[in-house]
Kinemage of the C-alpha trace (Angstrom):
@kinemage 1
@onewidth
@group {chain A} dominant
@subgroup {mainchain}
@vectorlist {calphas} color= white
{ca met a 1} P 0.000 0.000 0.000
{ca gly a 2} L 1.686 3.193 -1.180
{ca ala a 3} L 1.032 6.861 -0.715
{ca pro a 4} L -2.275 8.131 -2.098
{ca lys a 5} L -2.059 9.290 -5.688
{ca lys a 6} L -2.313 13.076 -6.108
{ca lys a 7} L -5.157 14.334 -8.260
{ca leu a 8} L -5.275 17.698 -9.972
{ca ala a 9} L -8.026 19.690 -8.336
{ca phe a 10} L -7.655 23.039 -10.098
{ca glu a 11} L -5.241 25.600 -11.479
{ca val a 12} L -5.085 29.147 -10.146
{ca gly a 13} L -4.071 31.410 -12.976
{ca glu a 14} L -1.110 30.316 -15.043
{ca asp a 15} L 1.414 30.113 -12.229
{ca tyr a 16} L -0.162 27.883 -9.574
{ca arg a 17} L -1.998 24.605 -9.277
{ca val a 18} L -3.646 22.820 -6.377
{ca leu a 19} L -3.385 19.069 -5.905
{ca gly a 20} L -5.375 17.107 -3.382
{ca asp a 21} L -5.563 13.655 -1.901
{ca ala a 22} L -7.292 12.057 1.062
{ca tyr a 23} L -4.869 13.639 3.528
{ca cys a 24} L -4.013 17.168 2.401
{ca trp a 25} L -3.937 19.859 -0.256
{ca ser a 26} L -0.688 20.900 -1.885
{ca leu a 27} L 0.190 24.099 -3.715
{ca glu a 28} L 2.643 24.078 -6.598
{ca lys a 29} L 4.158 26.956 -8.574
{ca arg a 30} L 5.140 26.812 -12.234
{ca his a 31} L 8.912 27.014 -12.655
{ca tyr a 32} L 10.893 27.645 -15.849
{ca ser a 33} L 14.219 25.870 -16.136
{ca gln a 34} L 16.819 27.740 -18.177
{ca lys a 35} L 18.837 24.546 -18.419
{ca ser a 36} L 16.131 22.350 -19.955
{ca lys a 37} L 14.160 25.263 -21.502
{ca ser a 38} L 10.920 23.827 -20.151
{ca tyr a 39} L 8.358 24.335 -17.413
{ca ser a 40} L 7.824 22.123 -14.397
{ca trp a 41} L 5.958 22.377 -11.098
{ca lys a 42} L 7.713 23.013 -7.771
{ca ser a 43} L 6.036 22.346 -4.448
{ca val a 44} L 5.254 25.418 -2.338
{ca gly a 45} L 3.644 23.663 0.621
{ca tyr a 46} L 1.097 21.257 2.066
{ca tyr a 47} L -2.095 22.334 3.850
{ca ala a 48} L -4.796 20.646 5.890
{ca asn a 49} L -7.570 22.681 4.253
{ca leu a 50} L -8.186 25.025 1.333
{ca arg a 51} L -8.528 28.082 3.571
{ca gln a 52} L -4.911 27.624 4.738
{ca leu a 53} L -3.742 27.061 1.174
{ca ile a 54} L -5.439 30.221 -0.131
{ca ala a 55} L -4.044 32.271 2.774
{ca ala a 56} L -0.538 30.953 2.022
{ca leu a 57} L -0.902 31.734 -1.698
{ca val a 58} L -2.074 35.284 -0.999
{ca glu a 59} L 0.762 35.851 1.495
{ca leu a 60} L 3.369 34.468 -0.905
{ca glu a 61} L 2.208 36.636 -3.774
{ca leu a 62} L 2.075 39.752 -1.590
{ca arg a 63} L 5.671 39.205 -0.473
{ca val a 64} L 7.029 38.940 -4.014
{ca cys a 65} L 4.697 41.289 -5.908
{ca pro a 66} L 6.556 44.418 -7.087
{ca glu a 67} L 3.352 46.453 -7.497
{ca val a 68} L 2.453 46.264 -3.795
{ca glu a 69} L 3.911 49.416 -2.257
{ca ser a 70} L 1.182 50.492 0.145
{ca ala a 71} L -1.387 48.975 2.478
{ca ala a 72} L -4.168 49.884 0.037
{ca lys a 73} L -2.386 48.146 -2.849
{ca met a 74} L -1.737 45.135 -0.605
{ca leu a 75} L -5.424 44.834 0.266
{ca glu a 76} L -6.403 45.229 -3.395
{ca lys a 77} L -3.950 42.512 -4.479
{ca ala a 78} L -5.044 40.179 -1.652
{ca thr a 79} L -8.697 40.599 -2.673
{ca glu a 80} L -7.831 39.957 -6.327
{ca leu a 81} L -5.904 36.766 -5.495
{ca thr a 82} L -8.632 35.488 -3.179
{ca glu a 83} L -11.281 36.052 -5.871
{ca gln a 84} L -9.083 34.272 -8.425
{ca cys a 85} L -8.816 31.259 -6.080
{ca glu a 86} L -12.564 31.237 -5.432
{ca lys a 87} L -13.359 31.319 -9.171
{ca ala a 88} L -10.919 28.475 -9.865
{ca leu a 89} L -12.436 26.441 -7.030
{ca glu a 90} L -15.999 27.025 -8.268
{ca lys a 91} L -14.965 25.927 -11.776
{ca ala a 92} L -13.310 22.813 -10.358
{ca lys a 93} L -16.435 21.985 -8.345
{ca lys a 94} L -18.586 22.220 -11.476
{ca asp a 95} L -16.154 20.062 -13.459
{ca ile a 96} L -15.899 17.449 -10.709
{ca cys a 97} L -19.503 17.446 -9.506
{ca pro a 98} L -21.784 18.555 -12.332
{ca ile a 99} L -25.325 19.399 -11.321
{ca pro a 100} L -27.634 16.703 -12.693
{ca thr a 101} L -30.259 17.838 -15.174
{ca arg a 102} L -33.737 16.404 -15.372
């Protein structure tokens, strides 16, 4: 009996994806390798729930975002990232669990 197989839950924009299994959620960031001239995914972290994952994603992006130079800009960017995560999650829910039609 091996580790549970990761399943792609949803992508957040072009730079992040969320994987989930029976035990946790993981966040990965797209990485470009100059050496191989190709993209791959690098693990950012593992989270017990999606709320923690979204908070970590927002915090990470705020720390590295060059356009965040004031508290107002930080709040605006945090709201934008949270909305992007929510939209991606709603799309994933519809793809995974379509509403039955009669």
